[in-house]
ZAKEGU-966605 format. One record per residue (C-alpha): x, y, z; residue number from 1; residue in three letters. Coordinates in steps of 0.001 Angstrom, whole numbers, plus 500000, padded with zeros to 6 digits. Example, Ala and Ser with C-alpha at 12.3 -4.5 7.8 and 13.67 -1.06 7.14 Angstrom:
! residues 2
(atom (512300, 495500, 507800), 1, "ALA"),
(atom (513670, 498940, 507140), 2, "SER"),
END
This chain:
! residues 64
(atom (514715, 533337, 519363), 1, "MET"),
(atom (511975, 531028, 518071), 2, "GLY"),
(atom (514326, 528096, 517520), 3, "ARG"),
(atom (514312, 527108, 521228), 4, "GLY"),
(atom (510537, 526867, 521307), 5, "ARG"),
(atom (510471, 524875, 518071), 6, "GLN"),
(atom (513131, 522474, 519354), 7, "LYS"),
(atom (511246, 521992, 522628), 8, "ALA"),
(atom (508062, 521184, 520744), 9, "LYS"),
(atom (509856, 518605, 518569), 10, "HIS"),
(atom (511470, 517081, 521663), 11, "THR"),
(atom (508053, 516833, 523385), 12, "LYS"),
(atom (506513, 515111, 520318), 13, "ILE"),
(atom (509477, 512737, 520028), 14, "ALA"),
(atom (509126, 511719, 523676), 15, "ARG"),
(atom (505383, 511126, 523251), 16, "GLU"),
(atom (506022, 508898, 520251), 17, "LEU"),
(atom (508788, 506990, 521994), 18, "LYS"),
(atom (507235, 506353, 525395), 19, "TYR"),
(atom (503478, 506454, 524870), 20, "ASP"),
(atom (501761, 503122, 524619), 21, "THR"),
(atom (499105, 502867, 521979), 22, "TYR"),
(atom (496208, 500404, 522045), 23, "ASN"),
(atom (496416, 498580, 518745), 24, "VAL"),
(atom (493786, 496109, 517603), 25, "ASN"),
(atom (496126, 493438, 516285), 26, "LEU"),
(atom (493386, 491126, 515032), 27, "SER"),
(atom (491895, 493893, 512859), 28, "ALA"),
(atom (495344, 494750, 511567), 29, "LEU"),
(atom (496019, 491095, 510742), 30, "GLU"),
(atom (492728, 490877, 508822), 31, "LYS"),
(atom (493565, 494018, 506868), 32, "GLU"),
(atom (497171, 493112, 506067), 33, "LEU"),
(atom (496979, 489330, 506059), 34, "GLY"),
(atom (496929, 487195, 502937), 35, "HIS"),
(atom (494237, 484542, 502663), 36, "HIS"),
(atom (494617, 481601, 500330), 37, "ASP"),
(atom (490960, 481642, 499311), 38, "ASP"),
(atom (491172, 485241, 498105), 39, "ASP"),
(atom (491944, 485372, 494402), 40, "GLN"),
(atom (493318, 488501, 492769), 41, "TYR"),
(atom (490702, 489846, 490409), 42, "VAL"),
(atom (491649, 492540, 487942), 43, "ASP"),
(atom (488551, 494752, 487883), 44, "LYS"),
(atom (489812, 496613, 484795), 45, "TRP"),
(atom (490609, 493537, 482697), 46, "ALA"),
(atom (487234, 493459, 480927), 47, "ASP"),
(atom (487314, 497142, 479950), 48, "GLU"),
(atom (490485, 497175, 477884), 49, "HIS"),
(atom (491756, 494891, 475166), 50, "ASP"),
(atom (495339, 493759, 475322), 51, "ASP"),
(atom (496620, 495554, 472258), 52, "GLU"),
(atom (500189, 494426, 472825), 53, "ASP"),
(atom (499242, 490738, 472900), 54, "GLU"),
(atom (497040, 491090, 469811), 55, "ASP"),
(atom (499897, 492749, 467842), 56, "ALA"),
(atom (502351, 490039, 468918), 57, "ALA"),
(atom (500119, 487150, 467875), 58, "THR"),
(atom (499217, 488720, 464584), 59, "SER"),
(atom (502886, 489172, 463632), 60, "SER"),
(atom (503548, 485488, 464308), 61, "PHE"),
(atom (500570, 484403, 462227), 62, "GLU"),
(atom (501781, 486343, 459188), 63, "LYS"),
(atom (505242, 484731, 459161), 64, "ALA"),
END
């Protein structure tokens, strides 16, 4: 008996999502998602950890 009410609610939500117009600030979205050439990727964790894999690889070449 509850299935009809649940289906009606889902149908109502689906119609709202399909036909409702949302005001989207496209310039803010572009700033958030956009890639700028002057921005450089900085690894904020790079200074905290040593690269153990690289150290092991170079030391094995030096011994040979």
